[in-house]
Each structure stands twice: as structure tokens, then as C-alpha cells.
C-alpha positions in Angstrom: 96.0 5.7 108.1 93.0 4.0 107.7 91.2 6.8 109.6 92.8 9.4 107.4 91.6 7.6 104.1 88.1 7.4 105.8 88.0 11.1 106.4 89.3 12.0 102.9 86.4 9.9 101.6 84.0 11.5 103.5 85.3 14.9 102.6 85.2 13.8 99.0 81.5 12.5 99.1 80.7 16.0 100.9 82.2 17.9 98.2 80.5 15.8 95.4 76.9 16.3 96.9 77.4 19.8 97.7 78.7 20.5 94.1 75.9 18.7 92.6 73.0 20.3 94.7 74.5 23.6 93.7 74.2 22.6 90.2 71.0 21.4 90.2 69.4 24.4 92.2 70.9 26.8 89.5 68.0 25.4 87.6 65.4 25.3 90.1 62.3 27.4 89.5 62.0 30.6 91.3 59.2 30.4 94.0 58.2 34.3 93.7 55.8 35.8 91.7 57.7 38.7 90.1 56.1 40.8 87.8 58.7 43.1 86.4 58.0 46.6 85.9 58.4 48.6 82.5 61.1 50.8 84.0 64.2 49.8 82.1 67.8 49.7 83.2 68.5 53.4 82.4 66.4 54.3 85.8 69.3 55.6 87.7 70.0 57.9 90.0 66.8 58.1 92.1 68.1 56.8 95.3 69.5 53.9 96.7 67.6 52.9 99.7 70.3 54.6 102.1 73.1 52.7 100.4 71.8 49.3 101.0 71.6 48.7 97.0 74.9 48.7 95.7 73.7 50.6 92.5 71.1 53.1 91.8 70.3 51.5 88.5 68.9 48.5 90.5 66.0 50.4 91.8 63.3 49.0 89.8 64.8 45.5 90.3 65.0 45.9 94.0 61.1 47.5 94.1 59.7 44.5 92.0 61.7 42.1 94.3 60.5 43.6 97.8 56.9 43.6 96.3 57.1 40.1 95.2 58.5 39.2 98.7 55.3 41.2 100.1 53.1 39.2 97.9 54.4 36.0 99.0 54.3 37.1 102.8 50.6 37.7 102.2 50.0 34.1 100.9 52.6 32.1 103.1 53.5 34.1 106.2 57.1 33.9 105.1 59.4 37.0 104.5 62.7 36.2 103.2 63.9 33.4 100.8 66.8 31.0 101.6 69.9 31.4 99.8 69.1 28.6 97.1 65.5 30.1 96.7 67.0 33.7 95.9 69.7 32.7 93.7 66.9 30.9 91.7 64.7 34.1 91.5 67.7 36.5 90.8 69.0 34.3 87.9 65.2 34.7 86.7 65.5 38.5 86.7 68.9 38.4 84.6 66.9 39.1 81.5 65.5 42.3 82.8 68.8 43.4 84.6 71.8 42.0 83.6 73.8 42.6 86.8 71.0 42.2 89.4 73.4 39.6 91.1 75.5 42.6 92.2 72.9 45.1 93.5 73.2 43.7 97.1 69.9 42.1 97.3 71.4 39.0 98.5 71.6 40.7 101.6 68.1 40.1 102.4 68.6 36.1 102.9 66.7 33.9 105.3 69.0 31.8 107.5 71.5 34.0 109.0 69.4 34.4 112.4 67.7 37.3 113.8 65.1 39.0 111.9 66.3 37.1 108.7 64.3 34.0 110.0 61.1 35.9 110.7 57.9 35.3 109.6 55.0 37.7 109.3 53.8 35.9 112.9 57.3 36.9 114.4 57.2 40.5 113.0 53.9 41.3 114.3 54.9 39.5 118.0 58.4 41.2 118.2 57.9 44.5 115.9 54.3 45.2 116.2 54.6 48.4 117.6 57.2 49.7 115.0 55.1 48.1 112.0 51.9 50.1 113.4 53.6 53.3 113.7 55.3 52.7 110.4 51.8 52.0 108.7 50.2 55.2 110.4 53.1 57.5 109.3 53.1 56.3 105.7 49.3 56.5 105.3 49.3 59.8 103.5 52.0 58.9 100.9 49.2 58.2 98.4 47.2 61.2 99.3 47.2 64.1 96.7 49.3 67.4 98.3 50.7 65.5 101.2 53.4 63.4 99.9 56.2 65.8 100.9 54.9 65.7 104.8 54.1 62.3 104.7 57.3 61.1 103.3 59.1 63.1 106.2 57.2 61.3 108.8 57.6 57.7 106.9 61.4 58.3 106.9 61.6 59.2 110.5 59.8 56.4 111.5 61.6 54.1 109.1 64.9 55.1 110.8 63.9 54.4 114.0 62.9 50.8 113.3 65.7 48.9 115.2 67.7 51.9 114.4 71.5 51.5 114.8 74.2 54.2 115.7 77.3 55.1 113.8 79.6 54.1 116.4 78.2 50.5 116.1 79.9 47.7 114.0 78.9 46.9 110.7 77.2 43.4 111.6 74.9 45.2 114.0 74.1 47.9 111.3 73.4 45.0 108.9 70.9 43.2 111.3 69.1 46.8 111.7 68.6 46.9 108.0 67.2 43.2 107.9 64.8 44.1 110.5 63.5 47.2 108.8 62.8 45.2 105.7 61.3 42.4 107.4 58.9 45.0 108.7 58.5 46.7 105.3 57.9 43.2 103.7 55.2 42.5 106.2 53.6 46.0 105.8 53.9 45.4 102.1 52.0 41.9 102.1 49.2 43.6 104.4 48.5 46.5 101.9 49.3 44.4 98.6 46.2 45.1 97.0 46.9 49.0 96.9 49.9 48.9 94.6 49.9 52.6 94.4 50.4 53.3 97.8 53.2 50.6 98.2 55.0 52.3 95.2 55.0 55.6 97.1 56.2 54.0 100.1 59.2 52.5 98.2 59.7 55.7 96.1 60.0 57.5 99.6 62.1 55.2 101.3 64.4 54.8 98.4 65.3 58.7 98.9 66.5 58.2 102.4 69.3 60.2 103.8 70.6 57.0 105.9 73.5 56.6 103.1 75.2 59.5 104.7 75.3 57.8 108.1 76.2 54.5 106.7 79.4 55.9 104.7 80.7 57.0 107.9 81.3 54.1 109.8 84.7 52.5 108.7 86.4 55.4 107.1 88.6 56.5 110.1 90.7 53.1 109.9 94.2 53.9 109.4 94.6 51.3 106.3 92.4 53.7 104.4 94.4 55.9 101.7 94.2 59.5 102.0 93.1 59.3 98.1 90.1 57.1 99.3 88.9 59.7 102.1 89.0 62.5 99.3 87.0 60.4 96.9 84.5 59.8 99.7 84.5 63.6 100.5 83.3 64.3 97.1 80.4 62.3 96.8 79.4 63.0 100.5 79.4 66.6 100.0 77.1 66.3 97.1 75.0 64.2 99.2 74.9 66.4 102.3 74.0 69.4 99.9 71.0 67.1 98.5 69.5 66.3 102.0 69.8 69.8 103.3 68.1 71.1 100.3 65.3 68.8 100.3 64.6 69.6 104.3 64.5 73.1 103.1 61.9 72.8 100.2 59.4 69.9 101.5 56.4 72.2 102.5 55.2 74.6 100.3 52.3 76.7 101.9 52.8 80.3 103.1 51.8 81.9 106.3 52.6 84.9 108.7 54.4 84.9 112.0 52.8 85.6 115.3 54.2 88.8 116.8 56.3 87.9 120.0 55.5 89.6 123.2 58.1 92.4 123.9 59.7 93.9 127.4 61.5 92.1 129.7 58.9 91.3 132.2 56.5 89.7 129.5 59.4 87.5 128.4 59.9 86.0 131.8 56.2 85.6 132.4 56.3 83.6 129.1 59.0 81.2 130.5 57.5 81.0 133.9 54.0 79.7 132.5 56.1 76.7 131.3 56.8 74.2 134.2 58.4 71.7 131.7 61.3 74.2 131.0 64.6 72.7 133.2 65.3 75.3 135.8 68.6 75.7 137.6 69.0 77.5 140.9 71.2 80.6 141.1 72.9 78.8 144.1 74.0 76.0 141.8 75.3 78.4 138.8 77.4 80.0 140.9 78.9 76.9 142.7 79.6 75.5 139.1 81.3 78.4 138.2 83.1 78.9 141.3 80.9 82.5 141.5 81.9 83.4 137.9 85.5 83.4 138.3 87.8 84.5 135.6 89.5 80.9 135.8 86.4 79.7 134.3 86.0 82.3 131.8 86.0 80.6 128.2 84.8 83.4 125.9 82.4 86.2 125.2 79.6 87.4 122.6 77.4 90.4 122.2 75.0 88.9 124.6 77.4 88.1 127.5 80.1 85.8 128.8 80.5 82.1 128.7 82.2 80.0 131.9 82.9 76.4 131.9 81.6 74.7 135.2 81.1 71.6 136.8 77.4 70.6 138.2 77.0 68.9 141.6 76.0 65.7 139.8 79.6 66.0 138.3 78.6 66.9 134.6 80.9 69.5 133.0 78.9 72.6 131.6 78.8 75.7 129.6 77.3 78.7 131.2 76.2 81.7 129.3 75.6 84.8 131.1 73.1 87.1 129.3 74.4 90.6 130.8 72.8 92.8 127.9 69.1 93.4 128.6 68.8 93.9 124.9 69.2 90.2 124.4 66.8 89.1 126.8 64.4 88.1 123.8 67.3 85.5 122.7 67.3 84.1 126.1 63.8 83.2 125.9 63.8 81.9 122.3 66.9 79.8 123.2 65.0 78.5 126.2 61.8 77.7 123.9 63.8 76.2 120.8 66.2 73.7 122.9 64.3 72.8 126.1 62.3 70.0 124.0 64.5 69.2 121.5 67.2 66.9 121.8 69.6 65.6 119.2 73.0 64.2 119.2 74.2 67.1 116.7 72.5 69.7 118.8 74.2 71.3 121.7 72.1 70.0 124.9 70.5 72.9 126.8 70.5 71.5 130.5 68.7 74.1 132.0 68.0 78.0 132.4 67.9 80.4 135.3 66.3 83.7 135.9 67.1 85.7 139.2 66.2 89.3 139.4 68.0 90.8 136.5 70.3 88.0 135.6 69.9 85.2 132.7 71.9 82.2 132.7 71.9 79.4 130.1 73.6 76.1 130.9 74.4 73.9 128.3 76.6 70.7 127.7 80.4 71.6 127.6 81.8 70.9 124.2 85.8 70.5 125.0 87.0 70.9 121.6 85.9 74.5 121.2 84.0 75.7 118.1 84.8 75.1 114.2 86.2 78.4 113.6 89.1 78.0 116.0 90.1 74.7 114.1 89.7 76.3 110.8 91.8 79.6 111.5 94.3 78.6 114.0 98.0 78.0 112.9 98.2 75.2 115.3 95.3 73.2 114.4 94.7 71.0 111.4 91.6 69.3 110.2 91.8 66.3 108.0 89.6 65.8 105.0 87.9 63.3 106.8 87.4 65.3 109.9 85.7 67.9 107.6 83.7 65.7 105.8 82.4 64.1 109.3 81.8 67.6 110.6 79.8 68.6 107.6 77.7 65.6 108.0 77.2 66.3 111.8 75.7 69.7 110.9 73.7 68.4 107.8 71.7 66.0 110.4 71.2 68.8 112.7 69.8 70.8 110.3 67.5 68.1 108.8 66.2 67.3 112.6 65.7 71.0 112.7 64.0 71.5 109.4 61.9 68.3 109.8 60.8 68.7 113.5 57.2 67.3 114.0 56.0 70.1 116.5 57.1 72.8 114.0 60.1 73.4 111.8 63.0 75.3 113.5 65.2 77.6 111.4 68.0 78.4 113.2 69.2 81.7 111.4 72.7 82.0 112.4 74.5 78.8 110.9 78.4 79.6 110.9 81.9 78.3 112.2 81.4 80.0 115.6 78.1 78.3 116.2 79.5 74.8 115.6 80.7 73.2 118.5 83.2 70.1 118.7 82.5 67.9 121.7 85.1 65.6 123.1 84.7 62.8 120.8 85.0 65.0 117.8 81.4 65.2 117.0 79.7 68.5 115.6 77.2 70.1 117.5 74.9 73.1 116.2 74.8 75.8 118.7 73.3 79.4 119.6 69.6 79.4 118.8 69.1 82.9 120.1 67.9 83.8 116.7 66.0 80.8 115.8 62.3 80.7 114.6 59.9 78.0 115.4 57.5 77.5 112.5 53.7 76.4 112.9 53.2 73.0 111.1 52.6 73.5 107.6 54.2 76.9 107.2 57.1 76.9 104.9 57.9 80.6 105.5 57.2 83.4 107.7 57.9 87.3 107.5 60.5 88.6 109.9 63.2 91.3 110.5 66.6 90.2 108.8 68.7 88.6 111.5 72.1 86.6 111.0 75.8 87.2 110.4 77.1 89.2 107.6 78.1 87.1 104.7 76.1 84.2 105.7 72.5 85.6 105.4 70.8 84.4 101.9 70.6 87.4 99.6 66.7 86.4 98.8 66.2 86.7 103.0 67.6 90.1 102.7 65.4 91.3 99.8 61.7 89.6 101.0 62.2 89.2 104.7 60.9 85.5 104.4 62.5 83.3 107.0 62.6 79.5 105.7 65.0 76.7 105.7 66.4 77.7 102.6 68.2 80.5 104.4 70.0 77.9 106.7 70.8 75.8 103.7 72.5 79.1 102.2 74.4 79.6 105.3 75.6 75.8 105.6 76.7 76.3 101.7 79.2 79.1 103.0 80.3 77.0 106.0 81.0 73.9 103.2 83.1 76.2 101.5 84.9 77.4 104.5 85.7 73.5 105.5 87.0 73.1 102.1 89.1 76.2 102.0 90.1 77.2 105.6 89.1 80.8 104.6 86.9 83.5 106.4 83.7 84.4 104.9 85.5 87.6 103.3 89.5 87.5 103.2 90.7 90.9 104.1 94.4 90.0 103.6 94.1 90.0 99.8 94.4 93.5 97.7 90.8 93.1 96.7 88.7 91.5 99.4 86.1 89.5 97.9 83.1 87.5 99.4 84.0 83.4 99.7 81.2 82.3 97.5 82.2 84.7 94.8 85.9 83.9 95.1 84.9 80.2 94.6 82.9 81.1 91.3 85.5 83.3 90.0 88.0 80.6 90.4 85.9 77.7 88.9 85.3 80.0 85.8 88.8 80.7 85.5 89.8 77.2 85.8 91.9 77.5 88.9 89.5 76.0 91.8 92.2 74.1 93.1 93.9 77.2 94.7 90.8 77.4 96.5 91.5 74.2 98.5 93.0 74.9 102.1 96.7 75.1 102.1 96.8 73.0 105.0 96.2 70.0 103.1 97.7 67.8 100.4 95.6 66.9 97.2 94.4 69.9 95.6 93.4 68.1 92.7 90.9 65.9 94.2 89.9 68.8 96.3 88.7 70.8 93.6 85.9 68.1 92.7 84.8 68.3 96.1 84.6 72.3 95.9 82.4 71.8 92.9 79.9 69.7 94.9 79.9 72.0 97.7 79.3 75.1 95.5 76.1 73.2 93.9 74.4 74.3 97.3 74.6 77.8 96.5 74.3 77.9 92.5 70.9 76.4 92.9 69.8 79.3 94.6 71.0 81.6 92.1 73.1 83.4 94.7 
């Protein structure tokens, strides 16, 4: 009994002291020199640091807080404030931003271990390489005329700092975020006298597309209601549109395209000069496909046939046999485009084979077929969340292609049959036979019109300018198909109408809900998402 009373007394004393301490610290002076900017509370809608801050209207407050952390890091060598210090500083900012306590700044608090407890010295010792490369890739942000290119490089390097994948648990992603900001605060402190450059970095990173990757993580939980998924769909479709459009408009200089060599021999020689292109022997091709057995046959296109197979190392593959000599050029183009390009949302080219008149391309096998099969099959149904994830995967793949550092890659044939689904239901862009690799600095080149009817940008048809915006248009059509489950031209109605014109017609008539895929419920909510997807095309004036 005495022990119980003694324990109760200790608990009472502890709580009393804790309460007294907290009540006292609320009046503690902020240790940061926060110089509030002139930007007012109405400065909203200019990015949210990839979803890190909870409200776009918190941008100015967050920028000022980061800059103050950088100033403190420059003077003291410390990066983040502890919870008590941070609360005092946020309270002092309430006059500037009344709901600053709800912005999410509290996620950058010392004392949680890992990068949250790093000093400037720790950051240099443990993340020095990342700090150096971020500094180098962000240098051009304050240079006139180079902000777009520099921002792309800066964003890419920022995302690579302690990068976390979508499959990782939430606390791992949170730790990666803290490490990124530890590097950013350290970098800000080292360049604290160059306020123009620091603000340019903040403006660039604020627009990052990480919000799309982050929103995907917990949405497949069975406890999430369908209505929640649809709300996420609405916001994400609009976000996807913005991301891909940004990838399409970042460069402005025009150039011309160097003509490709023609003739089968010249094309083959162009590959033989490059020893780095992965090659597979004809013997392994035939062993993998059981001598191109009909039992291994999985499809056929205009260029040739596709077979499934298994390499000697046990990897399942898809083997494309180019049987039409007229498509040898596409064979070479695909090898050139994909051999050195790797991304989770691009089908991996594992190797190629040339033997006399036979040409083979060997890819990773995507077990769940292509998007077209899922959209138009009577026996298959894609949920709203699955459609959203497919759209996000495609947007990531396009973003990567359009910002590839060695030269922008324009796909030129984005459509459902060229979007493959792997065993984990991850979407991957495929078939780069029509792709164009553009020189660094080029925003467009002149070329003959290529692509698939219904997906080709009308502007491209008129001026023959190959640019990333053509892929954006095609992707907009695919988004409409994801939402409607319809083909690009519906021949089953009395007056066949292109899909984009049908969407516009229904929007003007106020019956946009009729556009939603009849396989799914929730047409009213889907109408909002359709409006977002249609925005991709309306901005192009199509």
C-alpha cells in the first residue's frame, strides 16, 4: 500500500513539473532570427514541397522558417530546433500566419534520432556527397535564362537524397524527408548571403512532383472507403496533368533534327559501333522461346510477333521478332532509346539480337498484359484506385523521358496497348519504335508525322514539330480512356465521335457523369475527375 502511495506521489510530482515546464516554455523567446517576408496569407497554390507542408498557403511561412534555420546553422552549426524551441518560434509567427501550427513544420524537429539530430558537421560527414551534388545541380537557378533547365536538375538531385520508394512504410519516407531538409538547411547556411539564389532554390523545390508519389502510399488499405479514393483521384488527375505539362514546356529553344542513316546495313552498322548495347545470342533466343514455338506466342503487331520465354538465368522475358524489313529502323531506334535508359515505369530492354536477316528485342515480361486488355475486356475491371495508380505510373515514366539529362526522349506513341502491367500491377511504358531522342537544349525537331490515329496531337499534324507536348496530348487521351473505359473512337454509336470531342460535348451539355465507365459506381464523383483530365487537352486548344 505504501509503495502504491509512493508511486502515485511520484507520478503527481512528475505531471506537475511537466505541466509547469510546458506552461513556462510557451512564453520562451524564439531562438531563430525569423525575418517575415512581405508575402501575405493569400499566397497560395504555388506548390507544397511535394506534399510535405499541409497547406499551400503555408509557403511563405515555411520559406521564412527554412531560411532562419539556415542562418542559425551558419552561426551555430545546429540544424533543427527541439520541440520546445520550435513551438516558441511557431507561436511567434502566428501573427503572420494564424494557423502556422497546422502547416506541418513540426515534422522538422530535433530529438527523433537519425537526420533530425544531425549537425552541420554530421551532414558534411554523412551526406557530404549528396550536399555537393545538390549544390552543383542547383547552381544555375539564379542565372537568367537557365532557371527551367537548372530546376529540373536540382529537383532530380533533391529527390535522390535518401530517396524512398513508394513501397516503403511511412516512417521510412518521413526519415528520408528529414534527411533532405537537413541537407537543404546546411546548403542554405553555406550560401546564406546569396538570398536570391536561396529563394530560387526554394521556389524550385516547392514545385516538386513528390506529392504524387507520396499520396499513393496508403491508399490501397481496405479500410479506405470508395468515396475517399474518388476524392484522391480528382486531385491526383489534375496533379498528373500539371506534372506532365511542366515536363513538356520546360525548354524553349528550337532546333533541327539530324537525319538518320537509311538502309538496313547502315542501321545495323550503327549498332555494331556501340559495344555497350546489350546483346543476346540467337541460340539463347531460340532456347528461351522453345524455337519460337506457337505455344509461346503471345501477340502480333505491325512489325512482327511477340513470344514469351525464359532465359538461361531463369528470368521471364518477352521476345519481339521483327519480321518486316520496313521496321528495322524502329528496331535500331528502340535499342538506342532503351539500352541506357532505366526507370521503374519503363519496360526494361534486356538485350537485342541480330542474325542475318533476323532481328530480336528481348524485354522484361509484364505478366498482366497491356492496359487496353484491361479497359475493354468484359471479364476484367479496374478499380478507381488502380486507374489512378496506372495514370501516376505513366506520368512518372513520361516525366523521366522528357527530362532525361542526356537528351529529351519523346515517345510519340502513347496509347493503352503500349502501357504494360507487370505482376505487381505497376504500369510501364513500352514500344519505343517511334521515339525521338532530342539534343540537350532542343524543345522540338522537325519530322514526319508518326503515331496512332486518335492519339496524335493536332498541332503536331499541322507543323510536324516533334516535342514533349505531343506525348502530353496522347496521355490526355489515355486519361480520358481510363476514366471512361471507351475506345478513342466509339463505332458502336449512331454517330461515331472522337473521345475528346465526346467529353467536351457532354461537359457542355451538363451530362458529364455519363462519360464515366459503366463498370464502376460513383459517376457523380467521377465527373469531377473527368473535368481535371480534360484540362490537359483544353490547355492545348485541341
